[in-house]
Structures are given as structure tokens and as C-alpha cells.
Steps between C-alpha positions, in 0.01 A plus 500: 500500500867429432795570284678177429871578492560166331325629191497872429200451272271437797171319445362713219140545392227272625390291198247244622408269784354154564316367805529142620334422832636761739809599297513787253789469250590840357710552188710815476728594213804356672380267774220281620376538857246323720246639743360242739177574688568308821172627645296818500759693704834335407650544153835357386707673229763283334746569220758225423801727459756250633348155441168374373408296806435635845747385762327624815604354833246707693183410310414132525168335425318830451149427385320772309152573626214494254456862410277662242667784316453698182744632241421793277690725263578859597702770332863384468437185699266259673305506823464208743200511734456280806255532787758704695735658247532681170838440332594704192790375290655726236783507248844426645321282758402801707249404767261708713283338766180642651245374749141451387410854606758635258751600768854474368699250705823447312616663176814458295723805499518657154791736556869432457705362784649805666687424823585783734845646443763357733807718473837326503858603492749388236633229731387139542187488714516194722192301586354582838493224759198285428376727223622441146487766231319351204482593138138459399605463135591141589133416558361268237154514654372838611148600607419852614172614651355844549546630856187646654525783750360312797666158463644276770701181445544189713630146474822390325581267789802549722603863461666751725342840530146613570167328450402721205751435220432810293831663409702180541681286242557132572688219327393137505830314526534279807804631685690402813656830604656484850508878543239645737190553288374855470221680321717553190538127434327417174534119530502239774452124526160463335339590168123538490412709191150586618389860543174632646380841386239704685344805340193687625376196690549257210765230543659283235799268477766437236685170513794499256585130471855528368785308667781711362628806680205736504449857614205688647513878507219682676576852384862527609615557141216738421181580689297488177519121469583174673642195327605139524769352279720196445853457371367208295214252480142518390243767558264314732294689751164474674274793574293427812211728582367562853351749556608404854856410593349185655364394161834572331692282747240225467531518120881491514498192723249338266764534229812406699344267757377527857708432804405157640398482864815446710543254782384666821831459685670723242305797639670473838812681614823386331857537623805502274864605499805470284575269668386266771798300391497202734259275681572639848428859395177405320375307802594791727281730290212250507521451876510876560172550314323236702651593835422868453146435375553683171299327224694373198426243229801502269879490524723546195837358403713722275784383275728372779291186557630361169814298434725756332194690374400206282124512455299201627775400745554532875804585709506197729756655732287804576168316485558142607194278539311743284173310474493452876554876547213589265270249671584662833422845359174372350401361839556849644269648234769630262523456125843517330553688173831470312660724241570366150693701239501419128881492471623137492861447606733371228622187675539157342357238730231735632176336387303814415781628280569161341134433419446847358814482287419151370148599394579844359302681766720811531501823299775527237695771323428573135737219398308234696754479784356498853519855631683565829501791738564530871265512797523369857637151412769651276494387135135434425259411221138604453205259451295572189163554667344593164507130415218287642728198545740709708214632711378146558851391605538799730157434646583137569810609690275680748432155648852505639386787719145390579608147596735658753200684646535841336165679469582779255761628254655845477622581146774764506761639258265420211505826301736314419774654713868443415833615642707520179292751312146455367407208279561601134194572289580208270507224764262242354195322642273234351135598531375151408641518150506877459853638546486814714774729625565631849401841367146366469506256793659709774181648647317165513787287630395528866134456399575169327713385795203570729272302269739203502523513880125535541421202280764289669385579853136444408580158357725405791266600782148545363482818706488863388865584434665777698764672291663838558673654198713812455467537121170472319294605199131565448302192600748368756218532756377163370813332636666699774494765765762773479701726723654829397863388505798638684371811673681695770431563869419866442191712555505590133460135405218453749319800348567383146380145570136604545428644151722225358284227657179679405606519134608134508151412622344704220729310259364158591772410753268496800712264714790739559716637779831659591790400720353633825761704682707527183762265355815710477643741759423488874140531610412707805252410772262777393521410132428132567206595722346714227580252222340204676185712533488524121595134454205393713272598213708394199423159348858368530623582854871415512785652702830457313846651541841472341828348607709750691206698637392492863238251616146597402273240659211636711700464825831632363475854641332555835195396697284783370577417135436133566160580650403718203602223259303246704194727514483543122596145408220382731265744327601344168404156630170635627425628149605182311137398423428848361820495291418149376153621400665786310728249328196294399339808346824581320520150354164568333522863390861618541413759769829557686531461877718811547343766281497879460201689638393588146430132427189516721442875487555601140228764526705680767777677313681573828607134503684508167845589627514376860829314534511424873160343566349183362207264529541144616215323324161669490461618857828599666683830443861520619685830542849399619769728633791515254706785642755470776388652828146580385256500793199613296392496139231634268261241359247529220179298543314441172157651457178304504584298813518526873837381626556337840840534670605141569673588827264757655173415317452871434295576187591740220305612194679440174610770257728675750856515628561428866803513727572178690756472778741214430712384793747234392270209577207644302448463128175680407243247379142581400215262427223595260186558704261204496775258395529135597852367556562127538758434771686212663592423859855551619746238376874446451459367147219440258322175580628478856149505642193319368213726590136409446404867490495765229553852631403828334561851626231752402597868499181695550465874463237768548417511132253258349691231310429181312801272452554161342794270562594159365718273712679212330620177662672198349789267586752782456752307290358290212336582169169342601346846533522530120262204477256670739613341827465809719251690712377852434338677794298802392444756774292814471490771767234773497575767758307804621502696821255269677575148384729271311356233272733219394422238241722192467480241226738233372455526125761235420551212739723229356779486759487368856678785676400381851354839593189464715470852646519859378615776732435867428705765680335843478695824509297811590187294572371759753132427578406341170289187496630214284314238298665216313289336231195664658565377854582742782848430639633587843825699493743429783818710518446605141484140374237263367536130418280295267521129587413193291607672179483214252189339641311828471306459175465875453874535457568229245 
């Protein structure tokens, strides 16, 4: 399974083992290792190569399921049998894993490491931009696996390049690189060391929980094997069996935590810029949205709102009467989100700095002296977020923002970024009594900042915190949404964003998005039109652009571009109930909102490498245009379904490629035949209108279908849903050529959502008769309304 470079002796021969509860302790000649049976399909392999105790920041409160398993001796090793897996462990801690049918899933590579020859001259070879040349002999943890002929790889979080990661090599080392990101970049802002393998229809996951710099190589070095490795730390990884990708993602989020349900307003359109740097400009933006009838829920303030870039302060000259301004924006239906960086300005008399210095809350050098670097405020120090007291202090400071009326926090520059060279490896942090170095902490620094912010906002407001973070680690989905950092206003970055977001979703980060329109460089009218069509279906829908670039708001170009932006932003608001339902499902099982086609159609191998289409939830397929000037595109529709064109209502059988014309105002959208989509009435911001009616669109087709849908309602902001205070409407639609039978039942009814009517809007109803709960219903203009919802005993 690995060669440990720390100790050339390796593990040695397997001598004996002991079983206590769900943990098997195995003695080798040179080391002791632990195999933890988390459940029948998740196995953890742990060897304390660096320190005896685990120091995971991703895995918190993981409860092992009761799981019967057997251990038996085999030649040269032992065999572990669960209901789902057979795990064979041999000398040198070699591990092979099979399913219960005996199909090999994942086997350790037995050959020598043999990277492809890369010929060099006798001169110094400089590192390529964004792609470091690494000497694998520095790895102290190294695990290689046998490459199968028909393997595909996914996950690993925020990565440039294609959906399928075979042939790529990536480094987990959170990095703020301002150069335009290209496919050759091996590291960006986030580190999620979770890989999904798919081989002959069987999917599995490997989560390598190591906070040091780690590497994943999917056959770039040699097509005979793939590997994961760390420059230091423990060997600590989880094998997660599917066989479906859905099951793998659900298992991974069981380990690292599920995304909590967000506040509903966070799903609306969001507008940002570096910077809306004064009150007049911010109010101008707000008034434009309302006057032009373009929906928007959120406005952001970038670093210029602060007093000299001091965190938790305000520039009273630029934003006088701040609380009055935020109240005015709130009355217009806007929420305000402010940026907060970790760098604290070195400035005696500045309370945040003074308090942190007095209490020893900042990271130090290896001599115990507070470490300084430079970021936006100039000379700055870094809070020690590894320490629980520091996190509590940082969390309490969030009240400064919430008491001013701020609704969310945007954590930036938290890789951590620095202007005077990177933080040295030996900068010291206090992990609640365990001294740890920056070399170990770097990849979890942003994660721990998000945790501190989350806990502080939750305590201050009692509402579900809204946090956006640039840097993260595995498990950050428990605390924050993310965006993909400083992209560029280029077609390449629009194309690249789609597989990047799909792999983030597969990696647990379901609440994700990009800077719509691009951050750096000047956006064009056509590019913004196409990008907003993608953003409509991404969980975080935020337009953001950089200082020095041209304006990028929906109205910044021409009337045609403004109308296209308005059309798709309004479509987003129509779909908010459906997206919220998808978020509810994700909070339970980790299923991402933006997902590759293979997530739902794993049996259709044609879906495995489609980079420019995606599913939004279970029922909507989006095939955006990502090439300048394209007026048509080829679209693959997965087999096993009938697909309904959202715009024309034309039906297509799945399992085929079609050509769809794509004038600039059309993004191809297809609805799975028979689907139910919960929709909202037109509104300028979420919560503007208090309707007493639930509305569902039903997309019928000529094929016989039977579809179930669950619609979730609650207060949209508190944690009461976790105590059961919500409603769950179960809807079943049985469709054939002659009739449509609908069954409605409220299976959970603990929240007074004020809905008294249900409206069904039928697409492609033709001459079909409709019954709802056995009663014939008259269809007028393709619609049917059920009155007296709650009082109808059949429903509740």
C-alpha cells in the first residue's frame, strides 16, 4: 500500500492482530496500524507515522455504525469481511479490496515507482507558472494503487481542467496565484483530498485526511498506477464503496459532515464588485435593480468599506450613518454581506490588534515572537484559528458586524495570502495545547476561520450563518459556501468553471459558484449573457468584478444584454423553491445541486466525460453555450428518459445526441419527462410576496412515467427545521397517454406555512384527463387548483 520514506524499512511482515469493537489493531515488524470498520462500506486505514493521535479538522463527531464483520487468516495476511466488502491485508501493509461478488475494486500496486521519462537539458529548469516540479522522494507518506484499463477519476474539489481527472497530477496546497488560471495549474485556493474512482460501473472514494501538502496523481507519472502522497503527516485514509457515485458522495459527507440548509435569501441573485466604495454608489446600484425590475437579494462590500483595511471597522467618511443605510437597504429587500480578511493590522490603539496581542491570539515564529507579514492593511498579524479560544474571540467579534445590520460574511485572503512571501513552514500555532507548524496548518487555516465565523454568527443571530470563503479544506461544507476565487472574464474560464463546479459538488462542497462574468479583465456583452445563463443554475449566483475593469452589472452593456440578464435572473427566482428542495435533499444525503450527468446516469457510459452539460438537482439538464459566437450546439441526452425542451416543449428520447439552435437569449434547458418542478411567482427579492399558494409545474411526455417529488417548506432562516418544524409535501404523478393521476399527501406537517391552495401547471397536457387524489379535476389553460389544502383530511 505504501512505501514510507520516513523509514526505509517499511512496515515489514504482518505478525498478529487484535479486535476491539470495530477497530482491528495490526502488528507488523516495524509498525502498528489500525483498521477501523466505520460501516459495511467505509473502512479507515490509519498508521501513526507522524504523531500518535489523529488531528483531523475534517472529521468531527463521526459515529461508527454497528456493523458485523469477520476476520480470518489467509496466506501472508488476514481477510476482513463485511456485508459489502472483502478487504485483504498482507505483509508491508498491502491492501486489496473487493466487493462481495469478488470483483476487484482497488488494489495496491506491487511494482516499483517508475515515472515517465521527462528529458531535461543541463540548465536550470524553472517552475512553470502555477505548476511546480516536485521531487516525489520528499514524500513521507506514499500510497500507490493499481490502475485499471477502464478507470475514470472525479472529485478533488476546485481544479482546473476536465471533469475526468485521469492523466492529471494535483497538489493540495492552498494558493493565491493572481495569474490567469489554466489547465496546467496543479494547485488553487482549496484543498479537498477526496478522489472518486469509477471502473466498469463500480464507484469508490478515497479520502486522504492529511493536512500537510499532499499530492494526487491519476496516471500522469505512469499509466500503470495512480497514487496519493504527503510530504509529512500520518497515513490516514478512508475507502468508501458505492457502487454508485451517489453512494460514495453520501458516504464521504457522512464522514466529513453534511452541508446545513442555507437561509433561503442566499439562493437569490447577488451583486458584488471590488469595490462599491461609498454609500452613494451602493445606493445607486440598489436603486437600479429595483427601478429596472431585475431581482436581487444581496449586495457586497469589498475591502474599501473598512477604516484603513482594519477588519471589524467602518470607513465613516465613505459610509456615514451606516446603520441607517443598511436599514434602508433591508427595507428595499437587500441583504448586505461584508468581506473580512484574516490579516489584522499592526496598530497600537486598534482594539482587535490590542486584544489579540494581549491574549496571545496571533501566530508566532519559532522563537515565540508574533509573526508579521503584509497584506492589505500593511504590516499584519495572523489569528491562530487552530486555538478554540481564538476562534471564540473571532466569533464574538462578528457581533460588530451583525449589530450594524450585516447579514453575511465573506472570508477572503485566507489561504493565508501574504504580500511579502509565503508564511514560513515553521510559523507556530497552538492547537489547544498541541504545537503545530504552518507546514501542517496551512491547508486548514481557511477552514478553521470559517468554523470560527460560523459559530460566531450562529450565536449572534440564531439564524443559519451565511459565509463565503475562498480557501477551504475537506468538511468546510459544514460551515461555509465557496466561490472559485479570482477567475477571468474569458471564455476559457467560463468553460472551465463547469467541470470545476461539478467536481466541487462531488467533493461535498455543494453550495458553490463562480464570479459570474469573471473577476479580472473586461467582460463582453456576449460573455456576460452566456455566463448568467450558467449562473442561473449554480447554487451561489454572484456577479463580481475587479477594480479597474469595466462595469459588469446586468445593465452595464446594452438593452439586449440587460434583457437577457433579467430573463435568466427571473428564471432563477422562479426556480427558488426547486433549488431550496434540492438543498434540503443535499443537507440529508450530500447529493450536489450542480452535478455531472454521470451522477444520475452512471449506467450510461456516454455521460462519463461530458464537460459542458450538467444537471441542476434531479430533474433539470442544462447545456449552456460556452463558445463565443456559437448559434447552435450538440447536446447529449442521457438514456432511459424522455427529455422535454423547456422552451419549446418538444420531446426527445434519451441516449442520443441532438443539435439545438442557440440564439444569444437561449440556453438549452431540458426537463426529465414526467418531472414535477416547484416554482415561485415573480418577485424582486425572496420574501417580497406572501403567497397562499404552492405551485408545481408538471412536464408530461408521450412515454408512460411515474414520478415522485418531495417539496419542503419551513421558515427559511432558523434551525427549527432540525427539530422537525417543517412540512414535507409528497407528490406522485402517474402519466400515460390517456390520463394523469396525481396523489398529494403531507407526510410531515409541523410548520404553519400559510399555504391553503396547490396549483398544478401542466406542460404537454394534450387531451389527457386529470385526477388528483382520485377526484376528476377540470383543467383550464393547462392549470388546475386544489383549494382548502390543509383542511382536506386526505392530504394531511
